[in-house]
N, C-alpha and C positions, 0 to 999 in steps of 0.2 A: 749230173742230172740223174736223180734217181726217179726210177718208176719203179715195176714190179721187180724187186730185186730178191725176192724171197729165195732164199738160199735152198738148195736142193740138200737136204742133210736128212744076233748079229747073226751073223748066223751063229746063233748061241753056243753051240756046242764046240765048234772047231775053232772059234775065236775068243772064248770065254778068258783063255790064258792071255792072250795078246791083248785085250783091252786091258786087263789089269797091269800088264808089262808091256808098254807101248814097243819096246826096243825089238819085240818078238815079231812084229811085222816085218815081212821080207821085203814087199813092195810099196810100202808106205803104211801109214797108220793113222788111227783116230785116237786122240788122247783123252784118257779118262778124266771126268770132272775134277778139279782142282790139284791134278798132278803136276800141272805147269808150274806152279809156284815154288815147286821143289828142284828144279832143275835148272840148267844153264848158268854158269858161275863166271864165264869169261868177261873181262871189261869191253864194254861197248867203244867201237872204234870211233874216234873224234870226227869223222866225217858224216856220221848221222846227225851229230849236233849241227853242223852246217847246212845238212838237208833240212833239218827241222826248221832252222831260221827262215830258209826259203819258202817252205810249205806255209808257215804262218802268214807270210804276205800274200800267198797265193789263195789261201782258204779263208781269210776273214775279211768279210765285207766291210764298207764304208760306215753301216750301221752297228758295227760290233758283233753282228752274227755271222755264223758261217753260211758260205755262199753256195753257188752252182757247183763250182769245182770241187768243193768239198763233199757235196752230196755225190756227186759223179765218182769220186775216189772211193767213197765207201761201196758204193754199187760194184765198182770194178772188183775190190777184195772179194765181193760174195761171189762175183761170176767166174774168178780165176780159181778160188779154192772150191767151189760148189760142184765142181764136175767130178768130185772123188766118189768112189763106190766102195763099200766093205766088200760086197759080193764080189766085184770084179777083181779087188786086190786079193782076195782069199782063192781067187781061181788063177793068180799068177799073171794078171794082166797088168801091165805097167801103164801108167797114164793118169791124168786127172789131178785134181789136188792143187794146192798152193806152188805153182811152178813157174808162173809168168807166161805160161802158153796162151793166155788172153791176148798179151800184146804179141809175143814173138812167133805165135803161130796164127795172128791174126784172126783170133776167134771172135773179135769185137764186130767181125763183119756177119756173125751168125744173126739169125732173125731174133733170138732170144736175148741179145747183147746189143739191139741196135740202140744207137744213141751214145756208146762207150767210145767211138773212135777218137773224139775230140779229148778226153781225159787220158787215154791211151797213147796218144801221140805226146802229150806232154809229160806223162811219167815216164815215157820211154826216154826222152830227151833228157829229163833230170837224172835218170840213172846213167846215161852215157856221159852226161856233163861230169858227174861225182864219181864214175867208174865203179858202180856198185851194181848188184845184181837187180834184175828186172823184176822178180817174184817177190824180192825183199821190199823193192820200193812200192810195190802195189799194197803189201799188207801194211808196211809202215806209214805209208800215206793215208791209208783208211783210219788207222788209230790214231793219227795225227788230226785228221778231219773231225774225228767224234770228240777229241779233248778239245778241239779248236771252238765247237758250238758252246754257247754259255750253258754252264751247268753239266757239260758233257764229262763223263769218267775217263780216266785213264784206262786202256785194256793193255795187259801186260803183252808185250811186243818184242819178237825175236828178230833177228837176222842170221843169214848163213845158208839158206835155201840153195839148191841147185837149180838153175834156169833151165827150161825144156823148150825147144821148137817143136815138139812133138804134138800135134793137136789132141786134145783131151777126146774122150768119147762123147758121141752125140747123145742127147735125150737125158741128161743127168741134171740139168736145171729146169726147174718148174716154170710153167706159164702160170695163167691165171686158173690154178686148178681146185679142185674141191678138196675139203679137209682130208678125207682118208687118203688121197694120193700125196698130199703134202707130208702128212705124217709118215707115211711109209718111205718116202724120198728122204726125210730127214734120219729116219732110223736106220737107213742103209750107210749114213755116213757118222752113225755113233750118237746121235741126239734124240732126246726123247721129247715129249709134248710140251714140257716146261721150257726146254731150249727153244722150241719152235716158237712158243708164245713170247719169248724174250727176246729172240731175234728179230721177229717181225716188228718189234716196237721201234726197230731203226726209222721206220717210216714216218716218224715223228718229224724226222728233219727232210723229208722227201717230197718231191712233187711229181704227179704223175703227166705222161705225154701221149701214151699210146692205145690205153683202154678207152678213152673218149677224146679222140684227136680235137673235137670242137672246144674242149676245155684244157688244152695242152699248156702246160706249166701250173696247174691248178695245184696247191699244197693239198697234202693229206692230214695236215694238222694247222690249226689257225695260228700256230706261233712257230711256223716251220723253220725258222733259223735259230730256235732254241731247243735244246735237249730236256724234254720232259715228257709227262705222261699223257699228254693232250691227245696224240693218237688213238690210246686205248679208249679215252673217254669219248671221243668223237665217233667212234664205232656204234655207241648207245645214244649219243647225243649230237647229232649233226650240226656244224656251224655254217653259215653262210660262206659260200665262195670257196669251200674245201671240196675235195673228191674223196669219195670212200670206195676202194676197189672191191669189186662184188666178193672176190675169194677173201678179203679181210672181214668182210660182213659175215660171210660164211663161219669163217673161224671164230669169230665172236660169240657165235652161238652155238658153236659145235660143243658137245657135252664133255669132251676130253680136253680140249685146248682152251675154250672160252671161259672156264672159272679162273683160269691163270690171269687173263686179262683183268678181271675184277680184282684179283689180289693185287696186281701191279698198280692199279688206280690208287688203291688204298695204302699201299705201302711202296712208293717210287724208289726208296733205297734198297729193296728187295729186288727190284725190275734191275737196277745198276748192277747188283752184285751177280745175278744170274746172267745177265746180259754179258757184262765183261768176261765172265769164266766161259761162256759159249763162244764168244767172239775169239778169245784167244785160242781154243781148241779149233774153231774152224780155221784159223790163220795158219795152222800147221798141217792141215789134212794132206795125206800124201807124203809128209816128208820123212824120208828114210831115217830111222833112228829118233825120230821125235825132237823134243826139244833138247835132249841130251847132246844133240850135235849142233846146237845153235847157241847164239850169244844174246842175252837180255839186253835190249837197248829202251827199256820202258823210260829210263831217265831222260832220254834225249827228247821224250814228248812234252808239249806243254803240260802244265800242272795239272788241269782238269780238276774233278771234284773227288 
């Protein structure tokens, strides 16, 4: 069940070299756009193909669309990885990022992650069943869920992260924030305004439950089980029985972020390209050594588009 799962996403002088060479980050890192496609060459363990078959059954609804478990899995990936901060990493503070602490440190009980306990239990059980990492399971499941949605793309997906039971720092996942705060939070994770605009497009397969409890379960896109640009369209042209988050409406008219909504409406392919690149970088936030230390398991995912 996805709600507001906007991810919270340099210190220009001291981090400029590290951004161009992610291995220079001591306590974690943010991967530069498109760098991930050049890294990770080991063969994906067969167990992830087994897990993929299991997730297809779990995420595909009887109507052929992606279901509520798929939505929740995507949101879980944002909430596990989105606690990373470049500023804290530069200061030598360990913690945050895609480390499984959403589940292992029970961060799903935090207010900003309410509603994620159910999918967290399911993904933890899956990780234990197949004897794989929890952090990897969270990110793999999200990528699988995206590809399960009709027209959904394949996100380059890695395994090999280290799990952590150390709670992530508080205050790094945004709530229903104003554009300036969202832009700042994203920047602190190595993402620019284009990345922000692309990543929030994932609301195309989401439902809201908490901004307006009287409309709990209302989709944010009229075609909520299908991966398309309907979310962007409906910020400007609302449809009956859908719910538009106020923070998303504010972003749509923001002079920095809003124009990218319009670009993605005109060119859905550009959105998919931008989204998959940003999502891959999100999935390895805080991973020491970056994707050089991981294994590419993208081929274990459904075909996608």
